[in-house]
Backbone as CSV, one residue per row, in Angstrom:
resi,resn,N_x,N_y,N_z,CA_x,CA_y,CA_z,C_x,C_y,C_z
1,MET,108.097,133.131,94.427,108.474,131.682,93.701,109.799,132.137,94.826
2,VAL,109.953,130.300,95.136,111.280,130.133,96.001,112.292,130.146,95.381
3,ALA,113.460,130.659,95.709,114.858,130.791,94.984,115.053,129.251,94.686
4,VAL,115.655,128.685,94.022,116.419,126.860,93.814,117.816,127.217,93.840
5,ASP,118.489,127.534,94.697,119.525,127.296,95.258,120.318,126.461,95.244
6,HIS,119.652,125.239,95.339,120.221,124.265,95.063,120.473,123.207,94.042
7,VAL,119.780,124.013,92.896,119.754,122.995,91.621,120.439,123.956,90.862
8,ARG,121.736,122.310,90.001,122.291,122.812,89.359,121.727,122.353,87.980
9,TRP,121.952,123.156,87.098,121.227,123.719,85.998,122.068,123.157,84.613
10,HIS,121.791,122.130,84.228,122.546,122.013,82.519,122.174,122.877,81.523
11,SER,120.959,122.657,81.707,120.339,123.219,80.402,118.612,123.923,80.883
12,ARG,118.246,124.671,80.063,117.410,125.042,80.841,116.439,125.419,79.147
13,PRO,115.669,124.117,78.900,114.713,124.123,77.796,113.539,124.566,77.438
14,ALA,113.012,125.248,76.448,111.866,125.813,76.128,110.657,124.983,76.656
15,LEU,110.368,124.419,77.566,109.141,123.939,77.564,107.728,124.526,77.742
16,ASP,106.455,123.815,77.102,105.559,124.157,76.939,104.497,123.652,77.797
17,ARG,104.658,124.280,78.865,103.026,123.984,80.086,103.417,122.312,80.131
18,PRO,104.996,121.594,80.660,105.499,120.350,80.783,104.566,119.864,81.946
19,VAL,104.271,118.601,82.264,103.885,118.217,83.197,105.174,117.317,84.189
20,LEU,105.419,117.398,85.142,106.716,116.800,85.715,106.335,115.566,86.539
21,VAL,106.943,114.575,86.409,107.001,113.206,86.894,107.768,112.614,87.783
22,ALA,107.349,112.007,88.901,108.557,112.345,89.715,108.299,111.253,90.698
23,ALA,109.777,110.309,91.371,109.705,109.103,91.994,111.204,109.429,92.679
24,PHE,110.823,108.587,94.349,111.694,108.208,95.138,112.357,107.088,95.260
25,GLU,113.322,106.753,95.253,114.066,105.151,95.329,113.903,105.369,96.798
26,GLY,113.717,104.114,97.706,113.514,104.277,99.220,112.660,103.549,99.748
27,TRP,112.296,104.495,100.901,110.566,104.095,101.152,109.696,104.325,100.819
28,ASN,109.235,104.661,100.008,108.052,104.920,99.452,107.603,104.402,97.613
29,ASP,109.041,103.366,97.737,109.622,102.185,96.565,109.345,100.835,96.109
30,ALA,108.474,100.252,96.881,108.489,98.966,97.041,108.698,98.403,95.558
31,GLY,109.282,97.443,95.722,109.630,96.619,94.229,110.153,97.591,93.451
32,ASP,111.156,98.532,93.529,111.885,99.425,92.534,110.483,100.261,91.528
33,ALA,109.087,99.859,91.594,108.181,100.265,90.891,107.990,101.699,90.685
34,ALA,108.157,102.362,91.962,107.543,103.746,91.110,109.139,104.862,90.318
35,SER,110.326,103.845,91.018,111.439,104.755,90.193,111.885,104.514,88.781
36,GLY,111.303,102.725,88.891,111.642,102.193,88.068,110.318,102.878,86.580
37,ALA,109.032,102.784,86.540,108.522,103.544,85.945,109.211,105.154,85.446
38,VAL,109.314,105.868,86.305,110.144,106.965,85.772,111.245,106.960,84.993
39,ARG,112.264,105.376,85.236,113.044,105.222,84.296,112.870,104.870,82.872
40,TYR,111.727,103.955,82.818,111.198,103.202,82.072,111.146,104.756,81.053
41,LEU,110.513,105.521,81.196,110.296,106.926,80.355,111.578,108.202,79.656
42,ILE,112.216,107.769,80.943,113.679,108.359,80.655,114.397,107.738,79.829
43,ASP,114.171,106.133,79.824,115.064,105.753,78.762,114.293,105.437,77.536
44,ARG,112.878,105.256,77.697,112.128,104.985,76.377,112.171,106.321,74.954
45,TYR,112.289,107.159,75.863,112.048,108.708,75.319,113.418,109.133,75.001
46,ASP,114.628,109.059,75.375,115.895,109.861,75.280,115.914,110.791,75.718
47,ALA,115.093,110.961,77.512,115.533,112.257,78.170,116.596,112.695,78.094
48,GLU,116.714,114.208,78.126,118.208,114.665,78.652,117.807,115.811,79.980
49,LEU,119.206,115.342,80.250,119.478,115.533,81.574,119.215,117.053,81.666
50,VAL,118.744,117.695,82.609,118.878,119.082,81.941,119.331,119.904,83.673
51,ALA,118.588,119.067,84.435,119.345,119.758,86.260,119.420,118.838,87.208
52,GLU,120.041,118.974,88.010,120.108,117.841,89.445,120.430,119.104,90.644
53,ILE,119.737,118.464,91.944,119.524,118.482,92.974,120.886,118.679,93.692
54,ASP,121.506,118.974,94.129,122.478,118.949,95.225,122.548,118.549,96.233
55,PRO,123.235,117.197,96.385,122.801,116.203,97.848,123.132,117.320,98.822
56,GLU,123.931,117.892,98.878,125.066,117.853,100.508,124.174,118.859,101.513
57,GLU,122.997,119.406,101.141,122.392,119.714,101.901,121.219,118.900,102.592
58,PHE,121.006,117.748,101.888,119.498,116.601,101.876,120.418,115.246,102.243
59,PHE,121.649,114.848,102.549,122.330,113.284,102.619,122.793,113.184,103.570
60,ASP,122.009,112.187,104.814,123.440,112.400,106.135,124.567,110.917,104.961
61,PHE,125.678,111.016,105.011,126.395,110.313,103.416,127.131,109.305,104.353
62,THR,126.747,109.234,105.469,127.234,107.942,106.638,126.212,106.986,106.569
63,SER,124.879,107.148,106.140,123.726,106.452,106.099,123.939,106.516,104.329
64,THR,123.506,106.846,103.206,123.401,106.863,102.175,125.111,106.935,101.206
65,ARG,125.763,106.662,101.647,126.753,106.630,101.298,127.350,106.867,99.369
66,PRO,127.976,107.475,99.455,128.502,107.748,97.553,129.302,106.811,97.102
67,GLN,129.431,106.703,95.744,129.981,105.546,95.482,131.414,105.738,94.741
68,ALA,132.764,104.986,94.751,133.815,105.180,94.549,133.546,104.293,92.493
69,GLU,133.599,105.138,92.017,133.433,103.856,90.624,134.083,104.262,89.516
70,ILE,135.380,103.302,89.054,136.190,103.553,87.783,135.575,103.958,86.176
71,ASP,135.979,104.757,85.606,135.538,105.165,84.871,136.179,104.624,83.270
72,GLU,135.973,104.295,82.242,136.709,103.433,81.021,137.949,104.148,80.961
73,GLU,138.872,105.066,81.359,139.588,105.593,80.874,141.051,105.188,82.293
74,GLY,139.731,104.783,83.443,140.804,103.786,84.527,140.860,104.791,85.347
75,LEU,139.653,105.868,85.858,140.228,107.117,86.444,139.267,106.618,87.543
76,ARG,139.244,106.896,89.059,138.225,106.652,90.098,137.638,108.280,90.159
77,HIS,136.597,107.846,89.920,135.676,109.484,90.383,134.211,108.984,91.668
78,ILE,133.841,109.947,91.878,132.679,109.773,93.278,131.837,109.970,92.587
79,VAL,130.375,109.144,92.603,129.119,109.054,92.408,128.411,109.396,93.781
80,TRP,127.669,110.567,93.982,126.673,111.205,94.881,125.661,110.822,94.637
81,PRO,124.397,110.904,95.589,123.382,110.255,95.270,122.354,111.330,95.002
82,THR,122.938,111.996,93.867,122.443,113.315,93.100,120.692,112.795,92.765
83,THR,119.694,114.071,93.076,118.196,113.713,92.065,118.336,114.803,91.111
84,SER,117.957,113.875,89.654,118.276,114.523,88.676,117.175,114.576,87.719
85,VAL,116.838,115.831,87.069,115.789,116.292,86.387,115.699,116.088,84.792
86,TYR,115.365,115.269,83.949,115.522,115.077,82.761,114.157,115.248,81.952
87,SER,114.699,116.141,80.583,113.176,116.716,80.150,112.658,115.536,78.420
88,ALA,111.819,115.723,78.221,111.686,114.539,77.209,109.983,114.781,76.547
89,THR,109.801,114.726,75.329,108.370,115.162,74.945,107.759,113.296,74.656
90,LEU,106.944,113.529,74.984,105.786,112.552,75.573,104.766,112.233,74.775
91,PRO,104.349,111.439,74.094,103.201,111.511,72.694,101.889,111.409,73.168
92,GLY,101.068,112.165,72.423,99.406,112.281,73.107,99.857,114.018,73.698
93,GLU,98.680,113.542,74.388,98.123,114.865,75.253,99.075,115.474,76.480
94,ALA,100.009,114.867,76.344,101.282,115.046,77.490,102.130,115.830,77.282
95,GLY,102.239,115.607,75.928,103.625,116.816,75.584,104.831,116.804,75.985
96,ASP,105.162,118.002,76.263,106.526,118.322,76.904,106.606,117.884,78.813
97,ALA,107.395,117.187,79.549,107.183,116.688,80.477,109.419,116.861,80.966
98,LEU,108.775,117.023,82.570,110.288,116.343,83.339,109.782,115.568,84.182
99,LEU,110.988,114.626,83.861,111.062,113.565,84.721,112.288,113.853,85.656
100,LEU,111.518,113.606,86.939,112.684,113.731,88.115,112.628,112.233,88.973
101,ILE,114.151,111.748,89.194,114.098,110.380,89.614,115.233,110.535,90.982
102,GLY,115.410,110.315,91.728,116.449,110.180,92.969,116.057,109.301,94.009
103,THR,116.918,110.009,95.262,116.375,108.665,96.192,115.397,109.553,97.779
104,GLU,115.165,108.890,98.413,114.526,110.028,99.293,115.513,110.114,100.068
105,PRO,115.815,112.397,100.377,116.515,112.600,101.412,116.294,112.157,102.539
106,GLN,117.008,112.368,103.512,116.891,112.073,104.847,117.127,113.490,105.522
107,LEU,117.334,114.880,105.471,117.648,115.860,106.200,116.851,116.739,104.962
108,ARG,115.997,117.911,106.009,115.952,119.365,105.376,114.418,118.929,104.360
109,TRP,113.777,118.234,104.752,112.408,117.828,103.676,112.060,119.046,102.925
110,ARG,111.737,119.963,104.039,110.919,121.323,103.243,111.607,122.270,102.753
111,THR,112.927,122.087,102.710,113.895,122.983,102.315,114.121,122.268,100.380
112,PHE,114.055,120.723,100.450,114.279,119.581,99.699,113.334,119.927,98.448
113,CYS,111.836,120.056,99.001,110.408,119.755,98.438,110.483,121.421,97.995
114,ALA,111.084,122.200,98.464,110.817,123.534,97.900,111.571,123.794,97.097
115,GLN,113.064,123.232,96.808,113.357,123.063,95.532,112.664,122.322,93.926
116,VAL,112.035,121.389,94.771,111.372,120.521,93.413,109.795,121.385,93.225
117,THR,109.291,121.988,93.663,108.356,122.947,93.450,108.855,123.840,92.964
118,GLY,109.714,125.325,93.414,110.425,126.057,92.860,110.880,125.979,91.303
119,LEU,111.697,124.306,91.385,111.640,124.249,89.947,110.528,124.127,88.941
120,ALA,109.695,123.050,89.502,108.422,123.190,88.659,107.665,124.107,88.484
121,GLN,107.705,125.412,89.449,106.959,126.699,88.890,108.017,127.503,87.684
122,GLU,109.413,127.361,88.192,109.838,127.851,86.843,110.043,127.398,85.592
123,MET,109.541,126.639,85.407,109.314,125.405,84.081,108.393,125.555,83.523
124,GLY,107.153,126.082,83.975,105.793,126.898,83.853,105.301,125.110,83.953
125,CYS,104.884,124.388,84.615,104.731,123.010,84.945,102.803,123.299,85.000
126,ARG,102.431,122.758,84.759,100.589,122.567,84.691,100.496,121.671,85.454
127,LEU,100.775,120.914,85.817,100.834,119.190,86.723,101.692,118.602,87.123
128,VAL,102.016,117.944,88.631,102.746,117.305,89.276,102.182,116.199,89.278
129,VAL,102.887,115.153,89.016,102.411,113.332,88.972,103.925,112.998,89.771
130,ILE,103.446,112.369,90.915,104.161,111.520,92.281,103.931,110.177,92.053
131,LEU,105.008,108.836,91.812,104.889,107.671,92.113,105.349,107.389,93.049
132,GLY,104.903,106.433,93.968,104.733,105.773,95.001,104.525,104.028,94.870
133,ALA,105.042,103.350,95.589,104.402,102.206,95.787,104.685,101.244,97.126
134,LEU,104.032,100.338,97.531,103.600,99.679,99.031,103.693,98.483,98.551
135,VAL,104.006,97.885,99.617,103.778,96.122,99.975,102.262,96.293,100.371
136,ALA,101.585,95.482,99.990,99.850,94.843,100.760,99.417,94.107,100.434
137,GLU,98.553,93.438,100.894,97.780,91.916,100.898,97.271,91.661,99.515
138,VAL,98.199,91.562,98.458,97.812,91.643,97.370,98.468,90.223,96.713
139,PRO,97.609,89.502,95.635,98.211,88.286,94.843,98.921,88.959,93.690
140,HIS,100.686,88.371,93.649,100.939,88.577,92.010,101.021,88.134,90.828
141,SER,99.476,86.861,91.056,98.936,86.552,89.722,97.741,87.457,89.225
142,ARG,97.075,88.428,90.217,96.077,89.359,89.627,96.492,90.952,89.563
143,PRO,95.616,91.276,88.575,96.720,92.606,87.721,96.680,93.587,89.167
144,VAL,98.052,94.297,89.002,98.060,95.290,89.910,97.238,96.393,90.303
145,PRO,96.661,96.282,91.658,95.842,97.450,91.986,96.565,98.856,92.077
146,VAL,96.449,99.306,91.654,96.848,101.129,92.161,96.199,102.529,91.968
147,VAL,96.343,103.108,93.370,95.237,103.993,94.013,96.224,105.293,93.707
148,GLY,95.010,106.327,93.089,95.590,108.038,93.025,94.958,108.574,93.837
149,THR,95.413,109.773,94.280,95.064,110.854,95.297,95.382,111.834,95.029
150,VAL,94.574,112.842,95.036,94.710,114.075,95.099,94.354,115.243,95.948
151,SER,95.512,116.144,96.413,95.005,116.618,97.462,94.137,118.394,96.668
152,ASP,94.198,118.328,95.390,93.481,119.900,95.112,91.575,119.061,94.378
153,PRO,91.026,119.672,95.407,89.634,119.269,95.078,89.224,119.526,93.112
154,ALA,90.034,120.187,92.943,89.130,120.427,91.321,89.828,119.531,90.809
155,LEU,90.940,119.039,91.090,91.649,118.043,89.860,90.757,116.552,89.947
156,GLN,90.237,116.446,91.229,89.448,114.877,91.510,88.343,114.393,90.625
157,ALA,87.607,115.527,89.832,86.482,115.282,89.217,87.543,114.540,87.791
158,ASP,88.385,115.817,87.531,89.338,115.581,85.765,90.005,114.406,85.779
159,LEU,90.392,113.967,86.946,91.319,112.806,87.073,90.538,111.820,86.965
160,GLY,89.691,112.068,87.414,88.650,110.632,88.212,89.469,110.294,89.224
161,LEU,90.435,110.628,90.129,91.092,109.921,91.816,90.183,110.664,92.488
162,ARG,90.705,109.739,93.655,90.238,110.021,95.015,90.733,111.058,95.708
163,SER,90.500,112.158,96.773,91.019,113.017,97.624,91.609,112.164,98.867
164,SER,92.584,112.650,99.224,93.408,111.855,100.134,92.747,112.051,101.844
165,THR,92.518,111.608,102.355,91.837,111.178,103.885,93.151,110.991,104.811
166,TYR,93.938,110.622,104.241,95.283,109.951,105.265,95.843,110.710,106.587
167,GLN,95.579,110.443,107.472,96.591,110.789,108.493,97.610,110.006,109.347
168,GLY,98.820,110.397,109.479,99.738,109.690,109.630,100.811,109.813,109.571
169,PRO,102.186,109.109,109.854,103.658,109.395,109.216,103.998,109.249,107.664
170,THR,104.748,109.854,107.342,104.269,109.971,105.746,106.067,109.317,105.090
171,GLY,105.750,109.528,103.817,107.338,109.860,103.163,106.971,110.983,102.275
172,VAL,108.280,111.225,101.687,108.876,112.182,101.329,107.576,112.523,99.697
173,VAL,106.765,111.177,98.821,105.771,111.522,98.494,104.713,112.372,99.226
174,GLY,104.434,112.131,100.120,103.300,112.934,100.583,103.708,114.523,100.694
175,VAL,104.895,114.361,101.356,105.536,115.928,101.925,105.745,116.605,100.410
176,LEU,105.576,116.046,99.348,106.068,116.868,98.264,104.980,116.963,97.780
177,SER,103.749,116.015,98.284,102.214,116.689,97.578,101.791,117.574,98.305
178,ALA,101.896,117.811,99.969,101.556,119.095,100.278,102.116,120.304,100.222
179,ALA,103.669,119.909,99.673,104.029,121.207,99.318,104.076,121.482,97.524
180,CYS,103.195,120.949,96.916,102.445,121.551,95.454,101.582,122.512,95.908
181,ARG,101.040,121.531,96.743,99.411,122.187,97.038,99.676,123.702,97.515
182,ASP,100.432,123.913,98.494,101.156,124.857,98.998,100.952,126.222,98.183
183,ALA,102.377,125.317,96.896,103.095,126.020,96.295,101.833,126.603,94.513
184,GLY,100.370,126.082,95.005,99.683,126.611,93.811,99.697,125.388,92.906
185,LEU,100.632,124.450,93.065,100.731,123.391,91.665,99.441,122.443,91.630
186,ALA,98.931,122.161,90.581,98.051,121.056,90.705,98.912,119.636,90.409
187,ALA,98.915,118.764,91.738,99.498,117.184,91.545,98.741,116.147,91.953
188,ALA,99.218,115.421,91.752,98.407,113.686,91.969,99.380,113.245,92.466
189,SER,99.227,111.619,93.394,100.175,110.876,93.727,99.527,109.206,93.149
190,LEU,100.467,108.662,92.320,99.222,107.698,91.982,100.605,106.325,93.305
191,TRP,99.721,104.913,93.587,100.631,104.089,94.182,100.095,102.690,93.825
192,ALA,101.508,101.888,93.386,101.084,100.686,92.950,101.524,99.598,94.245
193,ALA,100.445,98.598,94.094,100.984,97.919,95.618,101.232,96.711,94.733
194,VAL,102.710,96.252,95.866,103.447,95.189,95.611,103.006,93.812,96.248
195,PRO,103.106,92.912,96.140,102.639,91.944,97.190,103.785,91.541,98.517
196,THR,102.845,91.357,99.471,104.167,91.301,100.669,105.179,90.188,100.980
197,TYR,104.927,88.951,100.377,105.991,87.893,100.137,106.803,87.995,99.091
198,VAL,107.121,88.920,98.251,108.422,89.227,97.483,108.190,90.779,97.455
199,PRO,108.761,91.653,99.155,108.222,92.984,98.682,109.692,93.683,97.865
200,THR,111.126,93.010,98.422,112.222,93.218,97.971,112.539,93.452,96.108
201,ALA,112.097,92.004,95.919,112.317,91.698,94.259,111.779,92.688,93.487
202,PRO,112.204,93.482,92.331,112.111,94.330,91.645,110.474,93.850,90.994
203,SER,109.745,94.290,90.709,108.248,93.885,90.263,108.586,94.841,88.868
204,PRO,108.506,94.371,87.925,108.348,94.657,86.601,106.911,94.937,86.036
205,LYS,106.198,94.206,86.792,104.604,93.980,86.984,103.702,95.282,87.315
206,ALA,104.258,95.709,88.377,104.010,96.918,89.043,104.412,98.269,88.926
207,VAL,105.841,97.912,88.084,106.306,99.050,86.983,105.146,99.224,86.174
208,LEU,104.460,98.151,85.257,103.932,98.237,84.299,102.358,99.249,84.521
209,ALA,101.617,98.698,85.965,100.361,99.434,86.032,100.818,100.683,86.193
210,LEU,101.905,101.201,87.100,102.306,102.483,87.442,102.354,103.452,86.192
211,LEU,102.717,102.637,85.060,102.995,103.320,83.622,101.414,103.436,82.568
212,GLU,100.583,102.288,83.363,99.614,102.627,82.124,98.605,103.210,82.697
213,GLN,98.692,103.519,84.882,97.872,104.738,85.075,98.453,106.238,84.520
214,THR,99.660,106.467,84.523,100.068,107.577,84.172,99.990,107.883,82.981
215,SER,100.050,107.034,82.119,99.662,107.066,80.742,98.234,107.990,81.050
216,GLU,97.333,106.903,81.582,95.112,107.469,81.549,95.643,109.158,81.880
217,VAL,96.033,109.306,83.105,96.079,110.496,83.827,96.288,111.914,82.829
218,LEU,98.003,111.271,82.377,98.296,112.498,81.124,97.464,112.027,80.023
219,GLY,97.168,111.501,79.699,96.294,111.394,78.103,97.794,111.008,77.413
220,THR,97.880,110.111,77.506,99.335,109.348,76.509,99.648,108.059,76.222
221,TRP,100.087,107.508,75.644,100.246,106.136,75.412,101.764,105.942,75.172
222,VAL,102.036,104.948,75.797,103.845,104.495,76.292,103.663,102.930,75.479
223,PRO,104.373,102.600,74.565,104.978,101.481,74.325,105.370,100.339,75.224
224,THR,104.729,99.777,75.832,105.123,98.947,77.028,105.414,97.390,76.590
225,THR,105.704,96.750,75.305,105.789,95.433,75.041,106.715,94.675,75.536
226,ASP,108.109,95.676,75.987,109.265,94.659,76.951,109.258,94.568,78.056
227,LEU,108.125,95.321,78.300,107.655,95.538,79.914,106.896,94.322,80.357
228,GLU,105.472,93.876,79.524,104.447,93.250,79.638,105.391,91.517,79.405
229,ILE,106.661,91.572,78.134,106.815,90.558,78.322,107.902,90.460,79.627
230,ALA,108.603,91.747,80.490,109.203,91.020,81.868,107.947,90.663,82.738
231,ALA,107.391,91.337,82.603,105.848,91.263,83.594,105.442,89.748,84.114
232,ALA,105.501,89.402,82.913,104.980,87.441,82.775,106.012,87.278,82.656
233,ALA,106.727,86.872,82.652,108.074,86.442,83.315,108.026,86.035,85.183
234,TYR,107.718,87.381,85.485,108.175,87.806,86.637,107.506,86.793,87.323
235,GLU,105.670,87.167,86.892,104.744,86.122,87.518,104.759,84.745,87.473
236,ARG,105.907,84.146,86.362,105.926,83.181,85.965,106.822,82.494,87.347
237,GLN,107.616,83.368,87.486,109.127,83.070,88.461,108.601,83.391,90.115
238,VAL,107.562,84.079,90.019,106.975,84.163,91.343,106.271,82.875,91.989
239,THR,105.112,82.544,90.924,104.458,81.366,90.931,105.248,80.271,91.151
240,GLU,106.573,79.998,90.525,107.082,78.926,91.414,107.888,78.977,92.412
241,LEU,108.507,80.148,92.142,108.596,79.734,94.131,107.464,79.501,95.241
242,VAL,106.019,80.174,95.241,105.512,80.070,96.096,105.280,78.656,95.942
243,GLU,104.796,77.766,94.754,104.104,76.847,95.172,105.557,75.852,95.801
244,GLU,106.878,76.303,95.882,107.980,75.298,96.572,107.288,75.418,98.464
245,ASP,106.927,76.331,98.547,106.234,76.150,99.826,105.474,76.211,100.138
246,GLU,104.947,74.857,100.988,103.212,74.914,101.067,102.321,75.833,101.693
247,GLU,103.083,76.460,102.692,102.205,77.821,103.640,102.372,78.962,102.714
248,THR,103.146,79.321,102.472,103.037,80.706,101.031,102.128,80.726,99.722
249,SER,102.193,78.972,99.952,100.772,78.858,98.531,99.566,78.899,98.657
250,ASP,99.765,78.213,100.147,98.457,78.181,100.736,97.130,80.102,101.194
251,TYR,98.653,80.724,101.732,98.475,82.265,101.768,98.300,82.785,100.512
252,VAL,99.148,82.825,99.258,98.366,83.320,98.036,96.578,82.471,97.404
253,SER,97.017,81.304,97.507,95.604,81.220,97.994,94.433,82.091,98.228
254,GLN,94.557,81.799,99.259,93.479,82.676,99.979,93.445,84.310,99.471
255,LEU,94.026,84.859,99.137,94.710,86.569,98.433,93.834,86.234,97.527
256,GLU,93.952,85.102,96.743,93.339,85.344,94.956,91.606,85.060,95.559
257,GLN,91.927,84.218,96.090,90.126,83.974,96.258,89.206,85.499,96.880
258,ARG,89.553,86.302,97.866,89.871,87.366,98.263,89.208,88.451,97.168
259,HIS,90.369,88.451,96.209,90.513,89.226,95.133,89.516,88.749,93.961
260,ASP,89.580,87.549,93.745,88.289,86.875,92.815,87.267,87.513,93.704
261,ALA,86.742,87.400,94.841,85.164,87.747,95.256,85.096,88.832,95.473
262,GLY,85.996,89.901,95.110,85.208,91.379,94.967,85.497,91.788,93.650
263,ASP,86.009,91.124,92.421,85.962,91.579,91.535,84.927,92.402,90.950
264,ASP,83.680,92.611,91.707,82.422,92.992,91.397,82.244,93.950,91.888
265,ASP,83.232,94.627,92.831,83.020,96.024,93.237,84.511,96.359,93.550
266,GLU,84.291,97.412,92.301,85.567,97.987,92.444,85.997,99.361,93.580
267,GLN,84.129,100.224,93.747,84.616,101.199,94.520,84.828,100.346,96.107
268,ASP,84.732,98.907,96.488,85.335,98.297,97.931,87.247,98.173,97.570
269,GLY,87.055,97.637,96.273,88.753,97.580,96.003,89.351,98.453,96.245
270,ALA,88.753,99.660,95.391,89.587,101.227,95.851,89.844,101.520,97.207
271,ARG,88.475,100.692,98.097,88.988,101.606,99.350,89.696,100.732,100.182
272,SER,89.884,99.332,99.906,90.375,98.391,100.325,92.277,98.797,100.538
273,LEU,92.269,99.426,98.823,93.840,99.692,98.662,94.425,100.513,99.544
274,VAL,93.197,101.644,99.370,93.474,103.034,100.209,93.835,102.681,102.071
275,GLU,92.888,101.895,102.506,93.165,101.382,103.536,94.576,100.853,104.087
276,GLU,95.238,99.979,102.473,96.222,98.902,102.938,97.213,100.264,103.080
277,VAL,97.319,101.622,101.681,98.051,102.281,101.874,98.245,103.217,103.095
278,GLU,97.246,103.250,103.524,97.256,103.860,105.217,98.185,103.116,105.945
279,ARG,97.564,101.787,106.142,98.518,100.653,107.211,100.048,101.013,106.972
280,TYR,100.325,100.726,105.501,101.524,100.736,105.473,102.157,102.261,105.566
281,LEU,101.642,102.810,105.243,102.609,104.270,105.917,102.184,104.438,107.817
282,ARG,101.528,104.300,108.007,101.793,104.126,109.301,102.655,102.971,110.320
283,ASP,102.369,101.961,109.578,103.567,100.716,110.144,104.929,101.285,110.314
284,ARG,105.285,101.589,108.961,106.642,101.808,108.833,107.653,102.740,109.573
285,ARG,108.657,102.611,109.752,109.174,103.282,110.255,110.425,103.296,109.980
286,GLU,111.773,104.219,110.059,112.831,104.012,110.005,113.583,103.268,110.357
């Protein structure tokens, strides 16, 4: 087991074979969907902060700058881009969970991922689920596609997910998935697709899709009524914006027609999204 020298513990709760659900803001987080899903779980289940990964070794602070904030007493303090780990109990078969949220680091990824896998081993995690989101040629007015991949063939049948065949540039989600495999941790990654024409707008619809797929993998159920309302509002707002531009409206209509024509072939749809993931990862550069 790797020493977690860069993990600062606030408490060490006694958890029963927890799952670890992780997401990182930045390169792997189109529409804030992945980070939004983990934050939703943190808020929904009043998760307790149990640990943080010290950012000193993993961030270039001239690129990801700390924030100066003033508290309620008027005192100024510095907020660093720390990776935080929370504990919670999820309903159903999921049981105890660790929820990790942070920003994709710039430096020493192997050491950083070793801190995460070491923490997971120390806490006895039985499964690691890593969330991501990408921009793809999908319409906002249809269900959000989510593709899942596993690096361990033994998990493929159990979770009904695909084995990853991707080769090319990757982000911390891919590196962490590989680190979990090397550490002997069962791991799966779930990716939601966000429309190319609204890549930066927060997408509650993609957050909802990731939460639903994560719940299915974990055997749990998460109440999402407020998120469903936000997703419906998001869809209406994007539709209004699209209708204001004829070229974009025509483009979205083509995407809708292509989606509807492929509704009868789920396997081809899944394959198409996997290809979108691969294209996205190959094309994106810092």
